Wavefront OBJ file of the C-alpha trace (Angstrom):
o trace
v -0.002 -0.003 0.029
v 1.214 3.471 -0.859
v 0.406 6.751 0.948
v 0.400 10.392 -0.067
v 2.279 12.504 2.427
v 2.157 16.230 2.935
v 5.424 17.198 4.629
v 5.971 20.688 5.998
v 9.525 21.835 5.208
v 11.339 24.573 7.080
v 14.587 25.947 5.587
v 16.753 28.906 6.604
v 15.218 31.223 3.971
v 11.792 29.692 3.227
v 9.100 27.246 4.249
v 6.881 25.061 2.079
v 5.066 21.780 1.639
v 6.252 18.651 -0.134
v 3.715 16.208 -1.487
v 5.249 12.799 -1.891
v 4.090 9.202 -2.614
v 5.780 6.597 -0.401
v 5.185 3.218 1.227
v 6.224 4.285 4.795
v 6.899 7.352 6.861
v 10.625 6.485 6.811
v 10.705 6.317 3.031
v 8.832 9.641 2.739
v 11.462 11.313 4.928
v 14.324 9.636 2.985
v 12.988 11.328 -0.226
v 12.903 14.858 1.189
v 16.557 15.741 0.286
v 16.390 14.316 -3.186
v 13.196 16.231 -3.932
v 14.648 19.490 -2.686
v 17.847 18.921 -4.736
v 15.598 18.635 -7.852
v 13.982 21.958 -7.142
v 16.968 24.176 -6.112
v 20.193 24.932 -7.941
v 22.016 25.247 -4.575
v 20.696 22.902 -1.855
v 19.188 24.979 0.957
v 19.851 24.266 4.601
v 17.009 22.146 5.913
v 15.967 23.020 9.452
v 13.033 20.642 9.972
v 10.602 18.380 8.070
v 7.351 17.090 9.592
v 4.524 15.025 8.294
v 1.331 17.058 8.636
v -0.973 14.743 6.688
v -0.995 11.179 5.426
v -3.613 9.654 3.112
v -4.075 6.247 1.521
v -3.814 6.508 -2.250
v -6.971 6.054 -4.297
v -8.387 7.615 -7.412
v -8.875 11.317 -6.825
v -6.709 11.529 -3.643
v -4.896 14.816 -3.355
v -4.259 17.908 -1.240
v -5.485 21.496 -1.346
v -2.778 23.901 -0.199
v -4.188 27.455 0.256
v -2.021 30.563 -0.304
v -1.072 32.511 2.790
v -3.314 35.430 3.517
v -1.699 38.913 3.305
v -3.852 40.208 6.185
l 1 2 3 4 5 6 7 8 9 10 11 12 13 14 15 16 17 18 19 20 21 22 23 24 25 26 27 28 29 30 31 32 33 34 35 36 37 38 39 40 41 42 43 44 45 46 47 48 49 50 51 52 53 54 55 56 57 58 59 60 61 62 63 64 65 66 67 68 69 70 71
């Protein structure tokens, strides 16, 4: 069984969410660095990573990530 993970990432200069498909929590965390390396030219300093949601995969499974309010 595979799961969709929403992982909250905190770096020195930014924060964000990583959505990843993995079999276990451990494998999801193992993939964090490689996913960040694909996105950035220079690897940022990772301060923390935490699973904030975990869903079983099925047709139509996904996440809505709202933009931050400016207020």
